DSSP file (Angstrom, degrees, kcal/mol; ACC not computed):
  #  RESIDUE AA STRUCTURE BP1 BP2  ACC     N-H-->O    O-->H-N    N-H-->O    O-->H-N    TCO  KAPPA ALPHA  PHI   PSI    X-CA   Y-CA   Z-CA
    1    1 A M              0   0    0      0, 0.0     5,-0.1     0, 0.0     0, 0.0   0.000 360.0 360.0 360.0 134.8   11.0  -50.8  -13.5
    2    2 A P    >>  -     0   0    0      0, 0.0     4,-1.9     0, 0.0     3,-0.5  -0.267 360.0-118.1 -61.1 146.9   11.5  -54.5  -14.1
    3    3 A P  H 3> S+     0   0    0      0, 0.0     4,-2.4     0, 0.0     5,-0.2   0.843 113.1  56.1 -56.3 -36.2   14.6  -56.1  -12.5
    4    4 A K  H 3> S+     0   0    0      1,-0.2     4,-2.5     2,-0.2     5,-0.1   0.875 106.1  50.6 -67.2 -35.2   16.1  -57.1  -15.9
    5    5 A Q  H <> S+     0   0    0     -3,-0.5     4,-2.3     2,-0.2    -1,-0.2   0.895 109.6  50.9 -67.6 -37.6   15.9  -53.5  -17.1
    6    6 A E  H  X S+     0   0    0     -4,-1.9     4,-2.2     2,-0.2    -2,-0.2   0.910 111.5  47.7 -63.4 -41.9   17.7  -52.4  -13.9
    7    7 A R  H  X S+     0   0    0     -4,-2.4     4,-2.9     2,-0.2     5,-0.2   0.895 109.0  54.6 -64.9 -39.2   20.4  -55.0  -14.6
    8    8 A F  H  X S+     0   0    0     -4,-2.5     4,-3.2     2,-0.2    -2,-0.2   0.928 108.1  49.3 -58.8 -44.9   20.6  -53.8  -18.2
    9    9 A I  H  X S+     0   0    0     -4,-2.3     4,-2.3     2,-0.2    -2,-0.2   0.929 111.8  48.1 -61.0 -46.3   21.2  -50.2  -17.0
   10   10 A T  H  X S+     0   0    0     -4,-2.2     4,-0.5     1,-0.2    -2,-0.2   0.928 115.4  44.4 -60.4 -46.4   23.9  -51.4  -14.6
   11   11 A E  H >X S+     0   0    0     -4,-2.9     3,-1.1     1,-0.2     4,-0.7   0.909 112.1  53.0 -64.7 -42.2   25.6  -53.5  -17.4
   12   12 A Y  H >X S+     0   0    0     -4,-3.2     4,-3.0     1,-0.3     3,-0.7   0.896 104.0  56.3 -61.1 -41.0   25.3  -50.7  -19.9
   13   13 A L  H 3< S+     0   0    0     -4,-2.3    -1,-0.3     1,-0.2    -2,-0.2   0.619  94.0  69.7 -70.4 -11.9   26.9  -48.2  -17.6
   14   14 A T  H << S-     0   0    0     -3,-1.1    -1,-0.2    -4,-0.5    -2,-0.2   0.892 130.9 -10.1 -72.5 -37.8   30.1  -50.4  -17.3
   15   15 A D  H << S-     0   0    0     -4,-0.7    -2,-0.2    -3,-0.7    -3,-0.1   0.325  88.3-115.3-143.4   7.5   31.2  -49.8  -20.9
   16   16 A L  S  < S+     0   0    0     -4,-3.0     2,-0.6    -5,-0.2    -3,-0.1   0.821  70.0 136.8  57.4  35.5   28.2  -48.0  -22.7
   17   17 A N     >  -     0   0    0     -5,-0.4     4,-2.3    -6,-0.3    -1,-0.2  -0.911  34.1-173.6-114.4 103.4   27.7  -51.0  -25.0
   18   18 A A  H  > S+     0   0    0     -2,-0.6     4,-2.7     1,-0.2     5,-0.2   0.867  83.0  53.9 -66.4 -37.4   24.0  -51.8  -25.3
   19   19 A T  H  > S+     0   0    0      2,-0.2     4,-2.5     1,-0.2    -1,-0.2   0.952 111.9  43.4 -62.0 -49.7   24.5  -55.0  -27.3
   20   20 A R  H  > S+     0   0    0      1,-0.2     4,-2.5     2,-0.2    -2,-0.2   0.900 114.4  50.9 -64.1 -40.6   26.8  -56.5  -24.7
   21   21 A A  H  X S+     0   0    0     -4,-2.3     4,-2.2     2,-0.2     5,-0.2   0.929 111.8  46.7 -62.8 -45.1   24.6  -55.3  -21.8
   22   22 A Y  H  X S+     0   0    0     -4,-2.7     4,-3.0     1,-0.2     5,-0.4   0.909 112.4  50.4 -64.7 -41.5   21.5  -56.8  -23.4
   23   23 A Q  H  X S+     0   0    0     -4,-2.5     4,-2.2    -5,-0.2    -1,-0.2   0.920 110.8  49.5 -61.1 -44.1   23.3  -60.1  -24.2
   24   24 A T  H  < S+     0   0    0     -4,-2.5    -2,-0.2    -5,-0.2    -1,-0.2   0.908 119.1  36.7 -62.3 -43.8   24.6  -60.4  -20.6
   25   25 A V  H  < S+     0   0    0     -4,-2.2    -2,-0.2    -5,-0.2    -1,-0.2   0.907 130.6  26.9 -78.3 -43.2   21.1  -59.8  -19.0
   26   26 A Y  H  < S-     0   0    0     -4,-3.0    -3,-0.2    -5,-0.2    -2,-0.2   0.594  91.7-134.1-102.6 -12.3   18.9  -61.6  -21.5
   27   27 A G     <  +     0   0    0     -4,-2.2     2,-0.2    -5,-0.4    -4,-0.2   0.913  54.1 139.4  63.0  46.0   21.2  -64.3  -22.9
   28   28 A V        -     0   0    0     -6,-0.2    -1,-0.2     1,-0.2    -2,-0.1  -0.623  57.2 -76.9-114.8 174.5   20.4  -63.8  -26.6
   29   29 A S     >  -     0   0    0     -2,-0.2     4,-2.7     1,-0.1     5,-0.2  -0.189  44.4-108.6 -67.2 164.1   22.3  -63.8  -29.8
   30   30 A E  H  > S+     0   0    0      1,-0.2     4,-2.6     2,-0.2     5,-0.2   0.888 117.6  51.3 -63.1 -40.1   24.4  -60.7  -30.8
   31   31 A S  H  > S+     0   0    0      2,-0.2     4,-1.7     1,-0.2    -1,-0.2   0.914 113.6  44.0 -66.5 -41.0   22.0  -59.7  -33.6
   32   32 A V  H  > S+     0   0    0      1,-0.2     4,-2.7     2,-0.2     5,-0.3   0.912 114.5  50.7 -66.7 -41.9   19.0  -59.9  -31.3
   33   33 A A  H  X S+     0   0    0     -4,-2.7     4,-2.8     1,-0.2     5,-0.3   0.872 106.8  54.5 -64.3 -37.6   20.8  -58.1  -28.6
   34   34 A A  H  X S+     0   0    0     -4,-2.6     4,-1.7     2,-0.2    -1,-0.2   0.934 114.1  40.4 -62.2 -46.2   21.9  -55.3  -31.0
   35   35 A A  H  X S+     0   0    0     -4,-1.7     4,-2.0     2,-0.2    -2,-0.2   0.941 121.4  40.9 -68.6 -47.5   18.3  -54.6  -32.0
   36   36 A N  H  X S+     0   0    0     -4,-2.7     4,-2.6     2,-0.2    -2,-0.2   0.842 112.5  54.4 -73.9 -33.3   16.8  -54.9  -28.6
   37   37 A G  H  X S+     0   0    0     -4,-2.8     4,-1.8    -5,-0.3    -1,-0.2   0.925 110.5  47.0 -63.8 -43.5   19.6  -53.1  -26.8
   38   38 A S  H  X S+     0   0    0     -4,-1.7     4,-0.9    -5,-0.3    -2,-0.2   0.910 113.1  49.1 -62.7 -43.1   19.2  -50.1  -29.1
   39   39 A R  H >< S+     0   0    0     -4,-2.0     3,-0.7     1,-0.2     4,-0.5   0.903 108.9  52.7 -63.2 -41.7   15.4  -50.2  -28.6
   40   40 A L  H >< S+     0   0    0     -4,-2.6     3,-1.0     1,-0.2    -1,-0.2   0.839 102.4  58.7 -66.3 -32.5   15.8  -50.4  -24.8
   41   41 A L  H 3< S+     0   0    0     -4,-1.8    -1,-0.2     1,-0.2    -2,-0.2   0.782 103.4  53.9 -65.4 -25.6   18.0  -47.3  -24.8
   42   42 A R  T << S+     0   0    0     -4,-0.9     2,-0.3    -3,-0.7    -1,-0.2   0.559  80.4 112.3 -85.5  -8.4   15.2  -45.4  -26.4
   43   43 A N  S <> S-     0   0    0     -3,-1.0     4,-3.1    -4,-0.5     5,-0.3  -0.507  70.7-136.3 -64.7 127.4   12.8  -46.4  -23.6
   44   44 A A  H  > S+     0   0    0     -2,-0.3     4,-2.3     1,-0.2     5,-0.2   0.879 100.7  46.1 -58.3 -43.5   12.0  -43.2  -21.8
   45   45 A K  H  > S+     0   0    0      2,-0.2     4,-2.1     1,-0.2    -1,-0.2   0.908 115.3  46.3 -68.1 -41.4   12.3  -44.7  -18.3
   46   46 A V  H  > S+     0   0    0      2,-0.2     4,-2.5    -6,-0.2    -2,-0.2   0.938 113.8  48.4 -65.5 -46.8   15.6  -46.5  -19.1
   47   47 A A  H  X S+     0   0    0     -4,-3.1     4,-2.5     1,-0.2    -2,-0.2   0.897 111.5  50.5 -60.4 -41.4   17.0  -43.4  -20.8
   48   48 A A  H  X S+     0   0    0     -4,-2.3     4,-2.3    -5,-0.3    -1,-0.2   0.904 111.2  47.9 -64.6 -41.4   16.0  -41.2  -17.8
   49   49 A E  H  X S+     0   0    0     -4,-2.1     4,-2.4     2,-0.2    -2,-0.2   0.908 111.6  49.8 -67.0 -41.6   17.6  -43.6  -15.3
   50   50 A I  H  X S+     0   0    0     -4,-2.5     4,-2.7     1,-0.2     5,-0.2   0.937 112.4  47.8 -61.1 -46.3   20.8  -43.8  -17.3
   51   51 A A  H  X S+     0   0    0     -4,-2.5     4,-2.7     1,-0.2    -2,-0.2   0.897 110.6  52.6 -61.2 -40.7   21.0  -40.0  -17.5
   52   52 A K  H  X S+     0   0    0     -4,-2.3     4,-2.1     2,-0.2    -1,-0.2   0.928 112.5  43.7 -61.2 -46.5   20.3  -39.8  -13.8
   53   53 A V  H  X S+     0   0    0     -4,-2.4     4,-2.5     2,-0.2    -2,-0.2   0.918 114.3  49.8 -66.7 -43.7   23.2  -42.1  -12.9
   54   54 A Q  H  X S+     0   0    0     -4,-2.7     4,-2.5     1,-0.2    -2,-0.2   0.909 111.1  49.6 -62.8 -41.6   25.6  -40.5  -15.4
   55   55 A N  H  X S+     0   0    0     -4,-2.7     4,-2.5    -5,-0.2    -1,-0.2   0.901 110.7  50.1 -63.5 -40.5   24.8  -37.0  -14.0
   56   56 A A  H  X S+     0   0    0     -4,-2.1     4,-2.4    -5,-0.2    -2,-0.2   0.910 111.9  47.9 -64.2 -41.8   25.4  -38.3  -10.4
   57   57 A L  H  X S+     0   0    0     -4,-2.5     4,-2.0     2,-0.2    -2,-0.2   0.911 112.5  48.6 -64.7 -42.3   28.7  -39.8  -11.5
   58   58 A A  H  X>S+     0   0    0     -4,-2.5     5,-3.2     2,-0.2     4,-0.6   0.913 112.3  48.7 -63.9 -42.5   29.7  -36.6  -13.2
   59   59 A E  H ><5S+     0   0    0     -4,-2.5     3,-0.9     1,-0.2    -2,-0.2   0.916 110.2  51.2 -63.8 -42.8   28.8  -34.5  -10.2
   60   60 A K  H 3<5S+     0   0    0     -4,-2.4    -1,-0.2     1,-0.3    -2,-0.2   0.867 112.7  46.4 -61.9 -36.8   30.7  -36.8   -7.9
   61   61 A A  H 3<5S-     0   0    0     -4,-2.0    -1,-0.3    -5,-0.2    -2,-0.2   0.516 115.5-116.7 -83.5  -5.4   33.8  -36.5  -10.1
   62   62 A G  T <<5 +     0   0    0     -3,-0.9     2,-0.5    -4,-0.6    -3,-0.2   0.786  66.9 142.9  75.9  27.3   33.3  -32.7  -10.3
   63   63 A I      < +     0   0    0     -5,-3.2     2,-0.3    -6,-0.2    -1,-0.3  -0.877  18.6 163.7-106.9 131.0   32.8  -32.8  -14.1
   64   64 A S     >  -     0   0    0     -2,-0.5     4,-2.3    -3,-0.1     5,-0.2  -0.826  53.2 -99.2-132.7 173.1   30.3  -30.5  -15.8
   65   65 A R  H  > S+     0   0    0     -2,-0.3     4,-2.7     1,-0.2     5,-0.2   0.910 125.7  52.0 -59.0 -42.0   29.6  -29.3  -19.3
   66   66 A E  H  > S+     0   0    0      1,-0.2     4,-2.7     2,-0.2    -1,-0.2   0.905 107.9  51.5 -62.0 -41.9   31.5  -26.2  -18.6
   67   67 A W  H  > S+     0   0    0      2,-0.2     4,-2.1     1,-0.2    -1,-0.2   0.920 111.7  46.8 -60.8 -45.8   34.5  -28.2  -17.3
   68   68 A V  H  X S+     0   0    0     -4,-2.3     4,-2.4     2,-0.2    -2,-0.2   0.933 113.8  46.9 -63.9 -46.5   34.6  -30.3  -20.5
   69   69 A I  H  X S+     0   0    0     -4,-2.7     4,-2.5     1,-0.2    -2,-0.2   0.909 110.4  53.3 -64.0 -41.0   34.3  -27.3  -22.8
   70   70 A E  H  X S+     0   0    0     -4,-2.7     4,-2.3    -5,-0.2    -1,-0.2   0.919 111.0  46.5 -58.8 -43.6   37.0  -25.5  -20.8
   71   71 A R  H  X S+     0   0    0     -4,-2.1     4,-2.7     2,-0.2    -1,-0.2   0.873 110.6  52.6 -68.3 -36.8   39.4  -28.5  -21.2
   72   72 A L  H  X S+     0   0    0     -4,-2.4     4,-2.6     2,-0.2    -2,-0.2   0.909 110.0  48.5 -63.9 -41.0   38.5  -28.8  -24.9
   73   73 A V  H  X S+     0   0    0     -4,-2.5     4,-2.7     2,-0.2    -2,-0.2   0.927 112.4  48.5 -64.5 -44.1   39.4  -25.1  -25.4
   74   74 A Q  H  X S+     0   0    0     -4,-2.3     4,-2.5     1,-0.2    -2,-0.2   0.916 111.7  50.0 -60.3 -43.1   42.7  -25.6  -23.5
   75   75 A N  H  X S+     0   0    0     -4,-2.7     4,-2.5     2,-0.2    -2,-0.2   0.911 111.2  48.9 -62.1 -43.5   43.5  -28.6  -25.6
   76   76 A H  H  X S+     0   0    0     -4,-2.6     4,-1.7     2,-0.2    -2,-0.2   0.940 111.6  48.6 -61.7 -48.0   42.7  -26.7  -28.8
   77   77 A E  H  X S+     0   0    0     -4,-2.7     4,-0.6     1,-0.2    -2,-0.2   0.900 113.5  47.0 -61.3 -41.3   44.9  -23.8  -27.8
   78   78 A R  H >< S+     0   0    0     -4,-2.5     3,-1.0     1,-0.2    -1,-0.2   0.904 110.4  52.0 -67.5 -40.4   47.8  -26.1  -26.8
   79   79 A A  H 3< S+     0   0    0     -4,-2.5    25,-1.5     1,-0.2    -1,-0.2   0.791 103.7  59.2 -67.4 -26.5   47.5  -28.1  -30.0
   80   80 A M  H 3< S+     0   0    0     -4,-1.7     2,-0.4    -5,-0.2    -1,-0.2   0.684  87.3  91.7 -75.8 -17.2   47.7  -24.8  -32.0
   81   81 A Q  S << S-     0   0    0     -3,-1.0     2,-0.6    -4,-0.6    23,-0.3  -0.643  81.0-128.4 -80.8 129.9   51.1  -23.9  -30.6
   82   82 A A        -     0   0    0     -2,-0.4    21,-0.2    21,-0.1    -2,-0.1  -0.687  29.4-158.8 -76.5 118.3   54.0  -25.2  -32.6
   83   83 A E  E     -A  102   0A   0     19,-2.5    19,-3.0    -2,-0.6     2,-0.1  -0.812  18.9-109.6-103.4 140.5   56.2  -27.0  -30.1
   84   84 A P  E     -A  101   0A   0      0, 0.0     2,-0.5     0, 0.0    17,-0.3  -0.378  27.8-121.3 -67.5 141.6   59.9  -27.7  -30.6
   85   85 A V  E     -     0   0A   0     15,-2.9    13,-2.8    -2,-0.1     2,-0.4  -0.725  29.6-146.6 -81.2 126.6   60.9  -31.3  -31.3
   86   86 A M  E     -A   97   0A   0     -2,-0.5     2,-0.3    11,-0.2    11,-0.2  -0.784  18.5-178.8 -99.5 138.6   63.4  -32.3  -28.7
   87   87 A V  E     -A   96   0A   0      9,-2.9     9,-3.1    -2,-0.4     2,-0.5  -0.924  32.9-105.0-130.6 157.4   66.3  -34.7  -29.4
   88   88 A Y  E     -A   95   0A   0     -2,-0.3     2,-0.7     7,-0.2     7,-0.2  -0.727  26.7-152.8 -86.3 125.7   69.0  -36.1  -27.1
   89   89 A D  E  >> -A   94   0A   0      5,-3.1     4,-1.7    -2,-0.5     5,-1.3  -0.879   1.2-160.6 -98.9 113.9   72.4  -34.5  -27.7
   90   90 A K  T  45S+     0   0    0     -2,-0.7    -1,-0.2     2,-0.2     5,-0.0   0.881  89.9  49.9 -63.1 -39.1   75.1  -37.0  -26.7
   91   91 A D  T  45S+     0   0    0      1,-0.2    -1,-0.2     2,-0.1    -2,-0.0   0.935 119.7  35.1 -66.2 -45.9   77.8  -34.4  -26.3
   92   92 A A  T  45S-     0   0    0      2,-0.2    -1,-0.2     1,-0.0    -2,-0.2   0.641  99.0-139.9 -81.2 -14.0   75.7  -32.2  -24.1
   93   93 A K  T  <5 +     0   0    0     -4,-1.7     2,-0.3     1,-0.2    -3,-0.2   0.913  68.6  92.4  52.1  47.0   74.0  -35.2  -22.4
   94   94 A A  E   <S-A   89   0A   0     -5,-1.3    -5,-3.1    -7,-0.1     2,-0.4  -0.974  85.6 -89.1-157.5 165.2   70.7  -33.4  -22.5
   95   95 A M  E     +A   88   0A   0     -2,-0.3     2,-0.3    -7,-0.2    -7,-0.2  -0.690  48.8 178.6 -81.5 133.0   67.6  -32.9  -24.5
   96   96 A V  E     -A   87   0A   0     -9,-3.1    -9,-2.9    -2,-0.4     2,-0.2  -0.914  35.9 -90.9-133.0 159.6   67.9  -30.0  -27.0
   97   97 A E  E     -A   86   0A   0     -2,-0.3   -11,-0.2   -11,-0.2     4,-0.1  -0.493  26.4-153.1 -70.0 138.2   65.7  -28.4  -29.6
   98   98 A S  E     -     0   0A   0    -13,-2.8    -1,-0.1     2,-0.3   -12,-0.1   0.614  41.3-109.9 -86.4 -13.6   66.2  -30.0  -33.1
   99   99 A G  E    S+     0   0A   0      1,-0.4     2,-0.3   -14,-0.3   -13,-0.1   0.317  88.7 106.1  96.2  -7.4   65.1  -26.8  -34.9
  100  100 A E  E     -     0   0A   0    -15,-0.3   -15,-2.9     2,-0.0    -1,-0.4  -0.736  55.9-151.8-102.8 154.6   61.9  -28.6  -36.1
  101  101 A Y  E     -A   84   0A   0     -2,-0.3     2,-0.5   -17,-0.3   -19,-0.1  -0.952   3.9-142.5-129.1 148.6   58.5  -27.9  -34.7
  102  102 A V  E     -A   83   0A   0    -19,-3.0   -19,-2.5    -2,-0.4     2,-0.4  -0.921  10.3-169.3-113.0 132.7   55.4  -30.0  -34.4
  103  103 A Y        -     0   0    0     -2,-0.5     2,-1.0   -21,-0.2     3,-0.2  -0.984  12.6-151.2-118.0 129.7   51.9  -28.7  -34.9
  104  104 A Q     >  +     0   0    0    -25,-1.5     4,-2.0    -2,-0.4     3,-0.2  -0.596  29.8 159.4-104.8  72.0   49.0  -31.0  -33.8
  105  105 A G  H  > S+     0   0    0     -2,-1.0     4,-2.8     1,-0.2     5,-0.2   0.853  71.5  56.2 -62.0 -38.1   46.2  -29.9  -36.2
  106  106 A A  H  > S+     0   0    0     -3,-0.2     4,-2.2     1,-0.2    -1,-0.2   0.895 108.3  48.2 -63.8 -39.3   44.2  -33.1  -35.9
  107  107 A V  H  > S+     0   0    0      2,-0.2     4,-2.1     1,-0.2    -1,-0.2   0.926 112.8  48.0 -65.8 -44.6   44.0  -32.6  -32.1
  108  108 A A  H  X S+     0   0    0     -4,-2.0     4,-2.2     1,-0.2    -2,-0.2   0.918 112.5  48.8 -62.4 -44.0   43.0  -29.0  -32.5
  109  109 A N  H  X S+     0   0    0     -4,-2.8     4,-2.5     1,-0.2    -1,-0.2   0.888 109.6  51.7 -64.9 -39.5   40.3  -29.9  -35.1
  110  110 A K  H  X S+     0   0    0     -4,-2.2     4,-2.5     2,-0.2    -1,-0.2   0.911 109.3  50.3 -64.1 -41.8   38.9  -32.7  -32.9
  111  111 A A  H  X S+     0   0    0     -4,-2.1     4,-2.2     1,-0.2    -2,-0.2   0.929 112.1  47.5 -61.5 -44.2   38.6  -30.3  -30.0
  112  112 A L  H  X S+     0   0    0     -4,-2.2     4,-2.9     1,-0.2    -2,-0.2   0.897 110.4  53.0 -62.9 -39.8   36.8  -27.8  -32.2
  113  113 A E  H  X S+     0   0    0     -4,-2.5     4,-2.6     2,-0.2    -2,-0.2   0.929 110.2  46.6 -61.2 -46.0   34.5  -30.5  -33.5
  114  114 A L  H  X S+     0   0    0     -4,-2.5     4,-2.0     2,-0.2    -1,-0.2   0.891 113.8  47.9 -65.9 -39.3   33.5  -31.6  -30.1
  115  115 A I  H  X S+     0   0    0     -4,-2.2     4,-1.8    -5,-0.2    -2,-0.2   0.936 112.6  49.6 -64.4 -45.7   32.8  -28.0  -28.9
  116  116 A G  H  <>S+     0   0    0     -4,-2.9     5,-2.9     1,-0.2     6,-0.5   0.887 109.4  51.0 -61.0 -40.8   30.8  -27.4  -32.1
  117  117 A K  H ><5S+     0   0    0     -4,-2.6     3,-1.3     1,-0.2    -1,-0.2   0.912 108.2  52.6 -62.9 -41.5   28.7  -30.5  -31.6
  118  118 A H  H 3<5S+     0   0    0     -4,-2.0    -1,-0.2     1,-0.3    -2,-0.2   0.883 110.3  47.8 -61.1 -37.2   28.0  -29.4  -28.1
  119  119 A L  T 3<5S-     0   0    0     -4,-1.8    -1,-0.3    -5,-0.1    -2,-0.2   0.442 117.1-114.5 -84.6   0.5   26.8  -26.1  -29.3
  120  120 A G  T < 5S+     0   0    0     -3,-1.3    -3,-0.2    -4,-0.3    -2,-0.1   0.716  76.9 130.4  76.7  21.5   24.7  -27.7  -32.0
  121  121 A M      < +     0   0    0     -5,-2.9     2,-0.5    -6,-0.2    -4,-0.2   0.764  62.6  53.7 -79.2 -25.2   26.7  -26.3  -34.8
  122  122 A F        -     0   0    0     -6,-0.5     2,-0.5    -9,-0.1    -1,-0.1  -0.946  65.0-172.7-117.2 127.1   27.1  -29.6  -36.7
  123  123 A V        -     0   0    0     -2,-0.5     2,-0.3    -3,-0.0    -6,-0.0  -0.971  26.3-124.6-119.6 127.6   24.2  -31.7  -37.6
  124  124 A D        -     0   0    0     -2,-0.5     2,-0.4     1,-0.0    -2,-0.0  -0.558  33.9-170.4 -69.2 127.2   24.6  -35.2  -39.1
  125  125 A R        -     0   0    0     -2,-0.3     2,-0.4     2,-0.0    -1,-0.0  -0.947  12.9-145.8-122.4 143.0   22.8  -35.3  -42.4
  126  126 A K        -     0   0    0     -2,-0.4     2,-0.8     2,-0.0    -2,-0.0  -0.885  17.9-126.7-108.0 139.1   22.1  -38.3  -44.5
  127  127 A D        -     0   0    0     -2,-0.4     2,-0.7     7,-0.0    -2,-0.0  -0.748  26.1-157.6 -84.0 111.3   22.0  -38.2  -48.3
  128  128 A I        +     0   0    0     -2,-0.8     7,-0.8     2,-0.0     2,-0.3  -0.812  22.7 162.8 -94.8 119.1   18.7  -39.7  -49.3
  129  129 A T  E     -B  134   0B   0     -2,-0.7     2,-0.4     5,-0.2     5,-0.2  -0.926  25.3-161.3-133.2 159.1   18.7  -41.0  -52.9
  130  130 A S  E >  S-B  133   0B   0      3,-2.1     3,-2.0    -2,-0.3    -2,-0.0  -0.949  81.1 -15.8-142.1 120.0   16.6  -43.3  -54.9
  131  131 A N  T 3  S-     0   0    0     -2,-0.4     3,-0.1     1,-0.3    -1,-0.0   0.862 129.5 -53.1  53.7  38.0   17.9  -44.8  -58.1
  132  132 A G  T 3  S+     0   0    0      1,-0.3     2,-0.4     0, 0.0    -1,-0.3   0.450 112.3 123.1  81.7  -1.5   20.6  -42.3  -58.2
  133  133 A Q  E <   -B  130   0B   0     -3,-2.0    -3,-2.1     1,-0.0    -1,-0.3  -0.757  58.6-128.4 -96.8 140.3   18.2  -39.3  -57.8
  134  134 A S  E  >  -B  129   0B   0     -2,-0.4     4,-2.2    -5,-0.2    -5,-0.2  -0.313  28.9-104.3 -76.9 168.4   18.5  -36.9  -55.0
  135  135 A L  H  > S+     0   0    0     -7,-0.8     4,-2.4     1,-0.2     5,-0.2   0.887 122.7  53.7 -60.1 -40.1   15.6  -36.0  -52.8
  136  136 A L  H  > S+     0   0    0      2,-0.2     4,-2.0     1,-0.2    -1,-0.2   0.901 108.1  49.4 -63.4 -40.1   15.3  -32.6  -54.6
  137  137 A E  H  > S+     0   0    0      2,-0.2     4,-1.9     1,-0.2    -1,-0.2   0.904 111.1  50.0 -64.3 -40.6   15.1  -34.3  -58.0
  138  138 A L  H  X S+     0   0    0     -4,-2.2     4,-2.3     1,-0.2    -2,-0.2   0.891 109.0  51.7 -65.1 -39.0   12.4  -36.7  -56.6
  139  139 A L  H  X S+     0   0    0     -4,-2.4     4,-2.5     1,-0.2    -1,-0.2   0.884 107.6  52.9 -64.6 -37.6   10.4  -33.7  -55.3
  140  140 A A  H  X S+     0   0    0     -4,-2.0     4,-1.9     2,-0.2    -1,-0.2   0.900 109.0  49.3 -63.8 -40.1   10.6  -32.1  -58.7
  141  141 A V  H  X S+     0   0    0     -4,-1.9     4,-2.3     2,-0.2    -2,-0.2   0.918 110.2  51.0 -64.0 -43.5    9.3  -35.3  -60.3
  142  142 A V  H  X S+     0   0    0     -4,-2.3     4,-2.7     1,-0.2    -2,-0.2   0.911 109.4  50.6 -60.9 -42.6    6.4  -35.4  -57.8
  143  143 A K  H  X S+     0   0    0     -4,-2.5     4,-2.5     1,-0.2    -1,-0.2   0.879 109.2  51.3 -62.3 -37.7    5.6  -31.7  -58.6
  144  144 A Q  H  < S+     0   0    0     -4,-1.9    -1,-0.2     2,-0.2    -2,-0.2   0.902 111.6  47.1 -65.4 -40.8    5.5  -32.5  -62.3
  145  145 A I  H  < S+     0   0    0     -4,-2.3    -2,-0.2     1,-0.2    -1,-0.2   0.930 117.7  41.9 -65.9 -44.7    3.1  -35.4  -61.7
  146  146 A E  H  <        0   0    0     -4,-2.7    -2,-0.2     1,-0.2    -1,-0.2   0.833 360.0 360.0 -70.4 -33.1    0.9  -33.4  -59.4
  147  147 A G     <        0   0    0     -4,-2.5    -1,-0.2    -5,-0.2    -2,-0.2   0.440 360.0 360.0 -92.0 360.0    1.0  -30.3  -61.6
């Protein structure tokens, strides 16, 4: 692997920003770096080396897919619990329950989203249109022309 690609990998792994890494190594404009950094991430050898280093770091830290999913599930379960809002009582000189409860639905939903993505349950889809027509409408037009 060329030395500049090795430097790109090292720079990329500092903050996972391909544009900044490419700019640092190759000294080009941001627009050129954005395109080329993205392209370099798709290079099989570069991608394999990045994955190898990330896996080694995760292993060293004791982090695995199972560990992440377990923590996401714990986070979801905790966020689903309504927790009492605590306020300071001047007379009692202590924190006491206010009678209100907080539910962290956004936290719970984010945990579920990340778990679902890991399991392949959610696929990003793009709406492809042309002149306001959906892909299905365009296919119907093509069939009419052909038929």
